[in-house]
N, CA, C and O atoms as a GROMACS GRO file, in nm:
protein
  608
    1MET      N    1  11.824  10.937   4.254
    1MET     CA    2  11.921  11.042   4.280
    1MET      C    3  12.030  10.995   4.377
    1MET      O    4  12.002  10.944   4.486
    2GLY      N    5  12.150  11.012   4.338
    2GLY     CA    6  12.259  10.966   4.419
    2GLY      C    7  12.289  11.060   4.529
    2GLY      O    8  12.224  11.163   4.547
    3ARG      N    9  12.396  11.020   4.608
    3ARG     CA   10  12.429  11.098   4.720
    3ARG      C   11  12.465  11.241   4.689
    3ARG      O   12  12.422  11.332   4.760
    4ALA      N   13  12.548  11.263   4.577
    4ALA     CA   14  12.585  11.390   4.543
    4ALA      C   15  12.463  11.480   4.517
    4ALA      O   16  12.457  11.592   4.568
    5GLY      N   17  12.366  11.433   4.440
    5GLY     CA   18  12.248  11.507   4.408
    5GLY      C   19  12.173  11.534   4.530
    5GLY      O   20  12.115  11.643   4.540
    6GLY      N   21  12.166  11.446   4.628
    6GLY     CA   22  12.094  11.471   4.749
    6GLY      C   23  12.158  11.585   4.824
    6GLY      O   24  12.088  11.670   4.877
    7SER      N   25  12.298  11.589   4.831
    7SER     CA   26  12.358  11.696   4.898
    7SER      C   27  12.343  11.831   4.832
    7SER      O   28  12.336  11.936   4.897
    8ALA      N   29  12.338  11.824   4.697
    8ALA     CA   30  12.308  11.958   4.627
    8ALA      C   31  12.174  12.012   4.661
    8ALA      O   32  12.154  12.132   4.684
    9GLY      N   33  12.084  11.918   4.663
    9GLY     CA   34  11.943  11.957   4.688
    9GLY      C   35  11.933  12.006   4.834
    9GLY      O   36  11.862  12.103   4.861
   10TYR      N   37  12.001  11.944   4.922
   10TYR     CA   38  11.992  11.994   5.064
   10TYR      C   39  12.063  12.133   5.071
   10TYR      O   40  12.017  12.216   5.149
   11CYS      N   41  12.168  12.163   4.997
   11CYS     CA   42  12.233  12.293   4.997
   11CYS      C   43  12.144  12.396   4.946
   11CYS      O   44  12.143  12.506   5.001
   12VAL      N   45  12.059  12.366   4.832
   12VAL     CA   46  11.970  12.458   4.780
   12VAL      C   47  11.868  12.498   4.881
   12VAL      O   48  11.845  12.616   4.907
   13LEU      N   49  11.801  12.390   4.944
   13LEU     CA   50  11.706  12.407   5.054
   13LEU      C   51  11.757  12.495   5.161
   13LEU      O   52  11.691  12.592   5.199
   14LEU      N   53  11.876  12.465   5.212
   14LEU     CA   54  11.938  12.535   5.314
   14LEU      C   55  11.961  12.687   5.284
   14LEU      O   56  11.937  12.773   5.368
   15ALA      N   57  12.007  12.712   5.165
   15ALA     CA   58  12.031  12.852   5.111
   15ALA      C   59  11.897  12.929   5.100
   15ALA      O   60  11.886  13.047   5.135
   16ALA      N   61  11.795  12.856   5.051
   16ALA     CA   62  11.660  12.921   5.048
   16ALA      C   63  11.608  12.955   5.189
   16ALA      O   64  11.556  13.064   5.216
   17PHE      N   65  11.624  12.860   5.274
   17PHE     CA   66  11.582  12.881   5.414
   17PHE      C   67  11.649  12.997   5.476
   17PHE      O   68  11.583  13.084   5.533
   18LEU      N   69  11.785  13.002   5.464
   18LEU     CA   70  11.857  13.106   5.519
   18LEU      C   71  11.825  13.247   5.459
   18LEU      O   72  11.827  13.351   5.525
   19GLY      N   73  11.794  13.240   5.324
   19GLY     CA   74  11.752  13.363   5.259
   19GLY      C   75  11.622  13.414   5.315
   19GLY      O   76  11.609  13.532   5.344
   20LEU      N   77  11.525  13.327   5.331
   20LEU     CA   78  11.396  13.363   5.395
   20LEU      C   79  11.411  13.417   5.543
   20LEU      O   80  11.348  13.513   5.588
   21LEU      N   81  11.500  13.343   5.608
   21LEU     CA   82  11.525  13.389   5.753
   21LEU      C   83  11.574  13.520   5.756
   21LEU      O   84  11.527  13.602   5.834
   22THR      N   85  11.675  13.551   5.670
   22THR     CA   86  11.744  13.684   5.667
   22THR      C   87  11.635  13.794   5.632
   22THR      O   88  11.634  13.902   5.691
   23CYS      N   89  11.552  13.764   5.542
   23CYS     CA   90  11.448  13.856   5.506
   23CYS      C   91  11.357  13.880   5.617
   23CYS      O   92  11.317  13.995   5.637
   24ALA      N   93  11.320  13.780   5.693
   24ALA     CA   94  11.223  13.791   5.802
   24ALA      C   95  11.279  13.874   5.912
   24ALA      O   96  11.204  13.946   5.979
   25ILE      N   97  11.410  13.866   5.935
   25ILE     CA   98  11.469  13.939   6.040
   25ILE      C   99  11.513  14.083   6.005
   25ILE      O  100  11.514  14.173   6.089
   26ALA      N  101  11.551  14.100   5.871
   26ALA     CA  102  11.598  14.228   5.828
   26ALA      C  103  11.481  14.334   5.844
   26ALA      O  104  11.366  14.302   5.816
   27PRO      N  105  11.514  14.456   5.888
   27PRO     CA  106  11.416  14.564   5.896
   27PRO      C  107  11.364  14.604   5.760
   27PRO      O  108  11.446  14.617   5.670
   28GLY      N  109  11.239  14.625   5.736
   28GLY     CA  110  11.185  14.674   5.615
   28GLY      C  111  11.160  14.565   5.512
   28GLY      O  112  11.109  14.594   5.403
   29CYS      N  113  11.192  14.446   5.544
   29CYS     CA  114  11.175  14.337   5.447
   29CYS      C  115  11.045  14.265   5.482
   29CYS      O  116  11.023  14.222   5.595
   30GLY      N  117  10.959  14.253   5.380
   30GLY     CA  118  10.831  14.178   5.401
   30GLY      C  119  10.717  14.278   5.435
   30GLY      O  120  10.742  14.393   5.472
   31LYS      N  121  10.593  14.230   5.420
   31LYS     CA  122  10.473  14.311   5.438
   31LYS      C  123  10.460  14.360   5.580
   31LYS      O  124  10.418  14.474   5.599
   32GLY      N  125  10.492  14.285   5.677
   32GLY     CA  126  10.464  14.319   5.822
   32GLY      C  127  10.565  14.417   5.878
   32GLY      O  128  10.544  14.465   5.989
   33ALA      N  129  10.669  14.448   5.811
   33ALA     CA  130  10.769  14.545   5.866
   33ALA      C  131  10.717  14.682   5.860
   33ALA      O  132  10.652  14.718   5.762
   34ALA      N  133  10.742  14.763   5.962
   34ALA     CA  134  10.702  14.903   5.961
   34ALA      C  135  10.806  14.982   5.897
   34ALA      O  136  10.923  14.958   5.926
   35PRO      N  137  10.777  15.076   5.812
   35PRO     CA  138  10.870  15.168   5.744
   35PRO      C  139  10.951  15.242   5.854
   35PRO      O  140  10.902  15.268   5.964
   36ALA      N  141  11.084  15.276   5.818
   36ALA     CA  142  11.165  15.340   5.919
   36ALA      C  143  11.109  15.473   5.976
   36ALA      O  144  11.136  15.507   6.092
   37ALA      N  145  11.030  15.549   5.895
   37ALA     CA  146  10.975  15.674   5.944
   37ALA      C  147  10.875  15.653   6.060
   37ALA      O  148  10.846  15.745   6.136
   38GLN      N  149  10.826  15.530   6.070
   38GLN     CA  150  10.723  15.505   6.174
   38GLN      C  151  10.787  15.441   6.292
   38GLN      O  152  10.717  15.420   6.392
   39ASP      N  153  10.912  15.407   6.291
   39ASP     CA  154  10.978  15.336   6.406
   39ASP      C  155  10.961  15.410   6.531
   39ASP      O  156  10.924  15.346   6.630
   40ASP      N  157  10.982  15.533   6.540
   40ASP     CA  158  10.965  15.611   6.666
   40ASP      C  159  10.830  15.616   6.712
   40ASP      O  160  10.804  15.612   6.832
   41THR      N  161  10.736  15.625   6.614
   41THR     CA  162  10.596  15.625   6.648
   41THR      C  163  10.555  15.501   6.715
   41THR      O  164  10.482  15.506   6.814
   42TYR      N  165  10.599  15.388   6.665
   42TYR     CA  166  10.572  15.256   6.723
   42TYR      C  167  10.644  15.237   6.855
   42TYR      O  168  10.591  15.173   6.946
   43VAL      N  169  10.767  15.291   6.866
   43VAL     CA  170  10.832  15.279   6.990
   43VAL      C  171  10.751  15.351   7.100
   43VAL      O  172  10.732  15.297   7.209
   44ARG      N  173  10.703  15.477   7.068
   44ARG     CA  174  10.625  15.545   7.171
   44ARG      C  175  10.493  15.472   7.200
   44ARG      O  176  10.450  15.466   7.315
   45LEU      N  177  10.429  15.417   7.098
   45LEU     CA  178  10.306  15.343   7.124
   45LEU      C  179  10.325  15.221   7.207
   45LEU      O  180  10.241  15.190   7.292
   46LYS      N  181  10.438  15.148   7.186
   46LYS     CA  182  10.469  15.037   7.276
   46LYS      C  183  10.497  15.082   7.416
   46LYS      O  184  10.451  15.018   7.510
   47LYS      N  185  10.567  15.187   7.435
   47LYS     CA  186  10.584  15.240   7.572
   47LYS      C  187  10.456  15.273   7.641
   47LYS      O  188  10.433  15.237   7.756
   48LEU      N  189  10.370  15.346   7.564
   48LEU     CA  190  10.239  15.378   7.618
   48LEU      C  191  10.154  15.258   7.656
   48LEU      O  192  10.086  15.252   7.758
   49TYR      N  193  10.164  15.158   7.560
   49TYR     CA  194  10.095  15.028   7.589
   49TYR      C  195  10.153  14.962   7.718
   49TYR      O  196  10.078  14.903   7.795
   50SER      N  197  10.273  14.971   7.740
   50SER     CA  198  10.337  14.904   7.860
   50SER      C  199  10.294  14.981   7.981
   50SER      O  200  10.261  14.918   8.081
   51LEU      N  201  10.292  15.107   7.979
   51LEU     CA  202  10.246  15.190   8.088
   51LEU      C  203  10.102  15.155   8.122
   51LEU      O  204  10.068  15.131   8.238
   52TYR      N  205  10.015  15.154   8.017
   52TYR     CA  206   9.875  15.115   8.035
   52TYR      C  207   9.860  14.982   8.094
   52TYR      O  208   9.785  14.960   8.189
   53ARG      N  209   9.937  14.887   8.034
   53ARG     CA  210   9.931  14.743   8.080
   53ARG      C  211   9.975  14.738   8.231
   53ARG      O  212   9.914  14.667   8.311
   54THR      N  213  10.071  14.808   8.264
   54THR     CA  214  10.122  14.807   8.410
   54THR      C  215  10.013  14.865   8.495
   54THR      O  216   9.993  14.813   8.605
   55TYR      N  217   9.941  14.968   8.457
   55TYR     CA  218   9.832  15.027   8.530
   55TYR      C  219   9.728  14.918   8.550
   55TYR      O  220   9.684  14.896   8.662
   56VAL      N  221   9.688  14.850   8.446
   56VAL     CA  222   9.584  14.742   8.452
   56VAL      C  223   9.629  14.634   8.547
   56VAL      O  224   9.554  14.590   8.634
   57ASP      N  225   9.754  14.590   8.527
   57ASP     CA  226   9.807  14.482   8.613
   57ASP      C  227   9.801  14.514   8.767
   57ASP      O  228   9.778  14.427   8.852
   58LYS      N  229   9.823  14.646   8.796
   58LYS     CA  230   9.830  14.682   8.937
   58LYS      C  231   9.691  14.722   8.997
   58LYS      O  232   9.667  14.712   9.117
   59ASN      N  233   9.599  14.768   8.902
   59ASN     CA  234   9.471  14.818   8.955
   59ASN      C  235   9.348  14.735   8.909
   59ASN      O  236   9.235  14.765   8.947
   60GLN      N  237   9.370  14.634   8.829
   60GLN     CA  238   9.270  14.540   8.787
   60GLN      C  239   9.156  14.612   8.704
   60GLN      O  240   9.042  14.567   8.698
   61LYS      N  241   9.196  14.724   8.644
   61LYS     CA  242   9.106  14.801   8.558
   61LYS      C  243   9.192  14.901   8.479
   61LYS      O  244   9.307  14.930   8.512
   62GLY      N  245   9.128  14.954   8.371
   62GLY     CA  246   9.202  15.053   8.289
   62GLY      C  247   9.201  15.186   8.356
   62GLY      O  248   9.109  15.216   8.433
   63PRO      N  249   9.299  15.267   8.328
   63PRO     CA  250   9.303  15.406   8.377
   63PRO      C  251   9.182  15.489   8.325
   63PRO      O  252   9.139  15.474   8.211
   64PRO      N  253   9.128  15.579   8.415
   64PRO     CA  254   9.012  15.659   8.375
   64PRO      C  255   9.043  15.763   8.277
   64PRO      O  256   8.956  15.796   8.197
   65ASN      N  257   9.165  15.821   8.276
   65ASN     CA  258   9.198  15.925   8.188
   65ASN      C  259   9.345  15.938   8.179
   65ASN      O  260   9.418  15.866   8.246
   66GLU      N  261   9.391  16.032   8.094
   66GLU     CA  262   9.531  16.049   8.073
   66GLU      C  263   9.598  16.096   8.203
   66GLU      O  264   9.704  16.043   8.235
   67GLU      N  265   9.547  16.185   8.276
   67GLU     CA  266   9.611  16.240   8.394
   67GLU      C  267   9.638  16.131   8.494
   67GLU      O  268   9.743  16.130   8.558
   68ALA      N  269   9.542  16.036   8.510
   68ALA     CA  270   9.562  15.928   8.607
   68ALA      C  271   9.677  15.834   8.557
   68ALA      O  272   9.754  15.784   8.638
   69LEU      N  273   9.687  15.813   8.428
   69LEU     CA  274   9.790  15.728   8.366
   69LEU      C  275   9.926  15.800   8.388
   69LEU      O  276  10.024  15.737   8.429
   70ARG      N  277   9.931  15.928   8.362
   70ARG     CA  278  10.061  15.999   8.375
   70ARG      C  279  10.102  15.999   8.526
   70ARG      O  280  10.219  15.977   8.557
   71GLU      N  281  10.012  16.022   8.612
   71GLU     CA  282  10.045  16.024   8.759
   71GLU      C  283  10.094  15.891   8.799
   71GLU      O  284  10.193  15.878   8.871
   72PHE      N  285  10.024  15.788   8.752
   72PHE     CA  286  10.071  15.649   8.789
   72PHE      C  287  10.212  15.627   8.732
   72PHE      O  288  10.299  15.576   8.803
   73GLY      N  289  10.237  15.662   8.614
   73GLY     CA  290  10.376  15.652   8.556
   73GLY      C  291  10.484  15.721   8.630
   73GLY      O  292  10.597  15.674   8.640
   74GLN      N  293  10.446  15.839   8.683
   74GLN     CA  294  10.550  15.916   8.759
   74GLN      C  295  10.575  15.858   8.890
   74GLN      O  296  10.683  15.879   8.945
   75LYS      N  297  10.480  15.785   8.948
   75LYS     CA  298  10.497  15.713   9.079
   75LYS      C  299  10.580  15.593   9.068
   75LYS      O  300  10.636  15.547   9.168
   76LEU      N  301  10.590  15.538   8.946
   76LEU     CA  302  10.668  15.410   8.931
   76LEU      C  303  10.812  15.448   8.953
   76LEU      O  304  10.852  15.560   8.923
   77SER      N  305  10.886  15.358   9.003
   77SER     CA  306  11.030  15.382   9.019
   77SER      C  307  11.100  15.366   8.890
   77SER      O  308  11.049  15.300   8.799
   78PRO      N  309  11.224  15.428   8.878
   78PRO     CA  310  11.298  15.416   8.753
   78PRO      C  311  11.319  15.272   8.718
   78PRO      O  312  11.319  15.237   8.599
   79GLN      N  313  11.337  15.188   8.814
   79GLN     CA  314  11.362  15.043   8.789
   79GLN      C  315  11.241  14.979   8.736
   79GLN      O  316  11.248  14.898   8.643
   80GLU      N  317  11.118  15.014   8.797
   80GLU     CA  318  10.997  14.953   8.746
   80GLU      C  319  10.964  14.999   8.597
   80GLU      O  320  10.912  14.922   8.516
   81ARG      N  321  10.998  15.132   8.566
   81ARG     CA  322  10.981  15.174   8.432
   81ARG      C  323  11.079  15.109   8.331
   81ARG      O  324  11.045  15.086   8.215
   82ALA      N  325  11.193  15.083   8.378
   82ALA     CA  326  11.293  15.014   8.297
   82ALA      C  327  11.256  14.873   8.274
   82ALA      O  328  11.264  14.824   8.161
   83ASP      N  329  11.211  14.802   8.385
   83ASP     CA  330  11.168  14.662   8.374
   83ASP      C  331  11.050  14.640   8.279
   83ASP      O  332  11.040  14.534   8.218
   84ARG      N  333  10.963  14.738   8.266
   84ARG     CA  334  10.842  14.734   8.190
   84ARG      C  335  10.863  14.796   8.054
   84ARG      O  336  10.767  14.803   7.977
   85SER      N  337  10.987  14.844   8.019
   85SER     CA  338  11.016  14.906   7.891
   85SER      C  339  10.934  15.033   7.866
   85SER      O  340  10.892  15.059   7.753
   86ILE      N  341  10.912  15.109   7.970
   86ILE     CA  342  10.840  15.238   7.962
   86ILE      C  343  10.925  15.347   7.947
   86ILE      O  344  10.891  15.439   7.873
   87GLY      N  345  11.044  15.350   8.012
   87GLY     CA  346  11.142  15.457   8.000
   87GLY      C  347  11.106  15.574   8.093
   87GLY      O  348  11.011  15.566   8.170
   88ASP      N  349  11.183  15.678   8.085
   88ASP     CA  350  11.162  15.790   8.175
   88ASP      C  351  11.093  15.914   8.108
   88ASP      O  352  11.048  16.007   8.174
   89ASP      N  353  11.087  15.908   7.982
   89ASP     CA  354  11.025  16.018   7.913
   89ASP      C  355  10.867  15.996   7.904
   89ASP      O  356  10.812  15.951   7.804
   90LEU      N  357  10.806  16.030   8.014
   90LEU     CA  358  10.662  16.013   8.015
   90LEU      C  359  10.582  16.122   7.949
   90LEU      O  360  10.460  16.112   7.936
   91GLU      N  361  10.650  16.224   7.908
   91GLU     CA  362  10.585  16.342   7.840
   91GLU      C  363  10.560  16.302   7.692
   91GLU      O  364  10.450  16.315   7.639
   92ASN      N  365  10.667  16.253   7.632
   92ASN     CA  366  10.663  16.236   7.480
   92ASN      C  367  10.594  16.108   7.440
   92ASN      O  368  10.556  16.097   7.323
   93ILE      N  369  10.577  16.012   7.528
   93ILE     CA  370  10.514  15.890   7.483
   93ILE      C  371  10.361  15.907   7.449
   93ILE      O  372  10.300  15.817   7.392
   94PHE      N  373  10.308  16.012   7.482
   94PHE     CA  374  10.171  16.041   7.452
   94PHE      C  375  10.144  16.115   7.317
   94PHE      O  376  10.031  16.139   7.276
   95VAL      N  377  10.256  16.148   7.253
   95VAL     CA  378  10.250  16.231   7.128
   95VAL      C  379  10.315  16.154   7.013
   95VAL      O  380  10.421  16.093   7.030
   96SER      N  381  10.252  16.156   6.899
   96SER     CA  382  10.308  16.093   6.783
   96SER      C  383  10.401  16.183   6.711
   96SER      O  384  10.366  16.297   6.679
   97PRO      N  385  10.519  16.136   6.684
   97PRO     CA  386  10.622  16.215   6.610
   97PRO      C  387  10.588  16.232   6.467
   97PRO      O  388  10.650  16.314   6.400
   98ARG      N  389  10.491  16.158   6.415
   98ARG     CA  390  10.455  16.170   6.270
   98ARG      C  391  10.359  16.284   6.250
   98ARG      O  392  10.383  16.369   6.164
   99ASP      N  393  10.253  16.290   6.326
   99ASP     CA  394  10.154  16.400   6.309
   99ASP      C  395  10.163  16.500   6.418
   99ASP      O  396  10.087  16.597   6.411
  100LYS      N  397  10.247  16.490   6.517
  100LYS     CA  398  10.275  16.592   6.622
  100LYS      C  399  10.151  16.614   6.710
  100LYS      O  400  10.138  16.720   6.772
  101GLU      N  401  10.060  16.515   6.717
  101GLU     CA  402   9.946  16.525   6.795
  101GLU      C  403   9.944  16.417   6.900
  101GLU      O  404  10.009  16.315   6.883
  102LYS      N  405   9.868  16.438   7.014
  102LYS     CA  406   9.853  16.335   7.107
  102LYS      C  407   9.786  16.211   7.055
  102LYS      O  408   9.694  16.221   6.975
  103PHE      N  409   9.829  16.096   7.097
  103PHE     CA  410   9.760  15.972   7.059
  103PHE      C  411   9.625  15.976   7.112
  103PHE      O  412   9.603  16.033   7.219
  104VAL      N  413   9.525  15.916   7.040
  104VAL     CA  414   9.398  15.895   7.091
  104VAL      C  415   9.406  15.761   7.176
  104VAL      O  416   9.448  15.657   7.126
  105VAL      N  417   9.367  15.768   7.298
  105VAL     CA  418   9.375  15.642   7.382
  105VAL      C  419   9.235  15.618   7.435
  105VAL      O  420   9.158  15.708   7.468
  106ARG      N  421   9.208  15.483   7.439
  106ARG     CA  422   9.076  15.436   7.493
  106ARG      C  423   9.098  15.408   7.647
  106ARG      O  424   9.159  15.309   7.688
  107TYR      N  425   9.045  15.503   7.723
  107TYR     CA  426   9.064  15.485   7.868
  107TYR      C  427   8.952  15.400   7.919
  107TYR      O  428   8.856  15.374   7.846
  108ASN      N  429   8.962  15.353   8.047
  108ASN     CA  430   8.866  15.266   8.116
  108ASN      C  431   8.848  15.134   8.042
  108ASN      O  432   8.742  15.073   8.049
  109LEU      N  433   8.955  15.087   7.968
  109LEU     CA  434   8.941  14.971   7.890
  109LEU      C  435   9.020  14.854   7.964
  109LEU      O  436   9.138  14.867   7.997
  110ARG      N  437   8.953  14.749   7.986
  110ARG     CA  438   9.030  14.638   8.048
  110ARG      C  439   9.083  14.555   7.937
  110ARG      O  440   9.010  14.514   7.847
  111LEU      N  441   9.210  14.530   7.943
  111LEU     CA  442   9.277  14.451   7.832
  111LEU      C  443   9.242  14.311   7.830
  111LEU      O  444   9.275  14.238   7.923
  112ASP      N  445   9.173  14.267   7.725
  112ASP     CA  446   9.131  14.131   7.714
  112ASP      C  447   9.206  14.061   7.606
  112ASP      O  448   9.189  14.094   7.488
  113PRO      N  449   9.287  13.967   7.639
  113PRO     CA  450   9.375  13.900   7.537
  113PRO      C  451   9.298  13.829   7.430
  113PRO      O  452   9.354  13.801   7.324
  114SER      N  453   9.165  13.796   7.455
  114SER     CA  454   9.090  13.726   7.355
  114SER      C  455   9.030  13.824   7.250
  114SER      O  456   8.977  13.779   7.148
  115LYS      N  457   9.037  13.951   7.273
  115LYS     CA  458   8.994  14.051   7.185
  115LYS      C  459   9.104  14.134   7.128
  115LYS      O  460   9.188  14.182   7.205
  116ASN      N  461   9.111  14.156   6.994
  116ASN     CA  462   9.220  14.227   6.934
  116ASN      C  463   9.148  14.366   6.892
  116ASN      O  464   9.089  14.380   6.785
  117GLN      N  465   9.160  14.461   6.987
  117GLN     CA  466   9.106  14.591   6.965
  117GLN      C  467   9.212  14.700   6.961
  117GLN      O  468   9.324  14.681   7.009
  118ALA      N  469   9.174  14.815   6.901
  118ALA     CA  470   9.269  14.932   6.907
  118ALA      C  471   9.262  14.986   7.041
  118ALA      O  472   9.153  15.006   7.094
  119LEU      N  473   9.373  15.010   7.100
  119LEU     CA  474   9.395  15.074   7.231
  119LEU      C  475   9.432  15.218   7.217
  119LEU      O  476   9.378  15.303   7.287
  120ALA      N  477   9.523  15.248   7.128
  120ALA     CA  478   9.575  15.378   7.110
  120ALA      C  479   9.616  15.391   6.960
  120ALA      O  480   9.658  15.294   6.896
  121TRP      N  481   9.601  15.520   6.906
  121TRP     CA  482   9.634  15.546   6.767
  121TRP      C  483   9.652  15.688   6.740
  121TRP      O  484   9.611  15.775   6.818
  122GLU      N  485   9.718  15.716   6.623
  122GLU     CA  486   9.742  15.854   6.587
  122GLU      C  487   9.613  15.928   6.557
  122GLU      O  488   9.521  15.872   6.498
  123ALA      N  489   9.608  16.056   6.598
  123ALA     CA  490   9.488  16.130   6.571
  123ALA      C  491   9.469  16.155   6.419
  123ALA      O  492   9.357  16.148   6.369
  124THR      N  493   9.572  16.183   6.352
  124THR     CA  494   9.573  16.218   6.205
  124THR      C  495   9.642  16.117   6.120
  124THR      O  496   9.590  16.076   6.017
  125GLY      N  497   9.763  16.075   6.163
  125GLY     CA  498   9.845  15.992   6.083
  125GLY      C  499   9.906  16.057   5.967
  125GLY      O  500   9.930  16.177   5.964
  126ARG      N  501   9.933  15.971   5.866
  126ARG     CA  502   9.991  16.024   5.743
  126ARG      C  503   9.930  15.949   5.625
  126ARG      O  504   9.914  15.827   5.627
  127ASN      N  505   9.898  16.025   5.526
  127ASN     CA  506   9.856  15.959   5.394
  127ASN      C  507   9.742  15.872   5.414
  127ASN      O  508   9.734  15.768   5.348
  128GLY      N  509   9.646  15.904   5.504
  128GLY     CA  510   9.528  15.823   5.532
  128GLY      C  511   9.555  15.702   5.619
  128GLY      O  512   9.464  15.623   5.647
  129MET      N  513   9.672  15.687   5.659
  129MET     CA  514   9.703  15.568   5.744
  129MET      C  515   9.748  15.616   5.890
  129MET      O  516   9.814  15.719   5.906
  130ARG      N  517   9.709  15.538   5.987
  130ARG     CA  518   9.743  15.566   6.123
  130ARG      C  519   9.814  15.452   6.195
  130ARG      O  520   9.775  15.336   6.181
  131CYS      N  521   9.915  15.483   6.269
  131CYS     CA  522   9.977  15.383   6.352
  131CYS      C  523   9.890  15.356   6.472
  131CYS      O  524   9.842  15.448   6.538
  132VAL      N  525   9.868  15.227   6.499
  132VAL     CA  526   9.767  15.178   6.600
  132VAL      C  527   9.844  15.085   6.691
  132VAL      O  528   9.931  15.010   6.646
  133MET      N  529   9.811  15.090   6.824
  133MET     CA  530   9.859  14.990   6.920
  133MET      C  531   9.733  14.902   6.952
  133MET      O  532   9.628  14.953   6.991
  134LEU      N  533   9.748  14.782   6.934
  134LEU     CA  534   9.633  14.691   6.960
  134LEU      C  535   9.647  14.633   7.103
  134LEU      O  536   9.756  14.619   7.159
  135THR      N  537   9.526  14.600   7.158
  135THR     CA  538   9.515  14.551   7.296
  135THR      C  539   9.598  14.424   7.325
  135THR      O  540   9.625  14.389   7.440
  136ILE      N  541   9.636  14.357   7.218
  136ILE     CA  542   9.721  14.237   7.236
  136ILE      C  543   9.869  14.261   7.240
  136ILE      O  544   9.952  14.171   7.255
  137GLY      N  545   9.897  14.395   7.226
  137GLY     CA  546  10.034  14.444   7.247
  137GLY      C  547  10.112  14.454   7.108
  137GLY      O  548  10.234  14.472   7.108
  138TYR      N  549  10.048  14.444   7.005
  138TYR     CA  550  10.116  14.463   6.878
  138TYR      C  551  10.076  14.590   6.801
  138TYR      O  552   9.958  14.626   6.802
  139PRO      N  553  10.169  14.661   6.735
  139PRO     CA  554  10.144  14.770   6.656
  139PRO      C  555  10.099  14.732   6.520
  139PRO      O  556  10.131  14.623   6.471
  140ALA      N  557  10.022  14.823   6.454
  140ALA     CA  558   9.983  14.807   6.313
  140ALA      C  559   9.958  14.944   6.248
  140ALA      O  560   9.958  15.047   6.315
  141GLU      N  561   9.938  14.943   6.119
  141GLU     CA  562   9.908  15.057   6.050
  141GLU      C  563   9.776  15.040   5.972
  141GLU      O  564   9.766  14.963   5.876
  142TYR      N  565   9.675  15.116   6.017
  142TYR     CA  566   9.540  15.098   5.963
  142TYR      C  567   9.495  15.225   5.889
  142TYR      O  568   9.532  15.338   5.919
  143ASP      N  569   9.406  15.194   5.784
  143ASP     CA  570   9.326  15.307   5.721
  143ASP      C  571   9.204  15.321   5.814
  143ASP      O  572   9.180  15.244   5.907
  144GLU      N  573   9.125  15.432   5.778
  144GLU     CA  574   9.016  15.471   5.861
  144GLU      C  575   8.912  15.358   5.881
  144GLU      O  576   8.860  15.342   5.992
  145LYS      N  577   8.883  15.285   5.781
  145LYS     CA  578   8.778  15.175   5.795
  145LYS      C  579   8.827  15.073   5.882
  145LYS      O  580   8.756  15.027   5.972
  146THR      N  581   8.954  15.031   5.860
  146THR     CA  582   9.001  14.920   5.955
  146THR      C  583   9.012  14.968   6.098
  146THR      O  584   8.975  14.893   6.188
  147LEU      N  585   9.061  15.086   6.124
  147LEU     CA  586   9.062  15.145   6.252
  147LEU      C  587   8.931  15.149   6.315
  147LEU      O  588   8.921  15.114   6.433
  148ASN      N  589   8.830  15.190   6.248
  148ASN     CA  590   8.692  15.192   6.302
  148ASN      C  591   8.640  15.050   6.341
  148ASN      O  592   8.575  15.031   6.444
  149GLU      N  593   8.672  14.956   6.255
  149GLU     CA  594   8.640  14.809   6.287
  149GLU      C  595   8.710  14.761   6.411
  149GLU      O  596   8.654  14.685   6.490
  150SER      N  597   8.836  14.807   6.427
  150SER     CA  598   8.910  14.756   6.550
  150SER      C  599   8.873  14.827   6.680
  150SER      O  600   8.921  14.792   6.787
  151LYS      N  601   8.788  14.923   6.667
  151LYS     CA  602   8.736  14.989   6.792
  151LYS      C  603   8.623  14.914   6.856
  151LYS      O  604   8.593  14.938   6.973
  152LYS      N  605   8.562  14.827   6.787
  152LYS     CA  606   8.444  14.746   6.832
  152LYS      C  607   8.480  14.644   6.927
  152LYS      O  608   8.393  14.570   6.974
   0.00000   0.00000   0.00000
């Protein structure tokens, strides 16, 4: 293959790579992307995770209950909450906008990066699926069976 054929092949590969890259970055593209209706649920779960993680970082153990976690969050300065991506709305981060119920949170849990467990999840969810925040800091959507397995 001559030089012109090699350049054309390179252009095809580059176009394919850019197409895949665009798909990976674009919201809603690919299996791992969360549907738009879940975005706010995941945002709240991530903030709740950040608050929980901050508690663990400062106290070397998980919070004993929701009240202790809320009080801890209120005592953080606005700058600390901003730095940790917690925000100032400590009331709504405990409630799922999809099912309008409080998230179920596993308290007294020490975050172990070697274990991928469910930390918080929707009480009811939607269509048999629940948004879940994992102890490694990533959100997911699980059915009942997968959620139960991730609690172990």
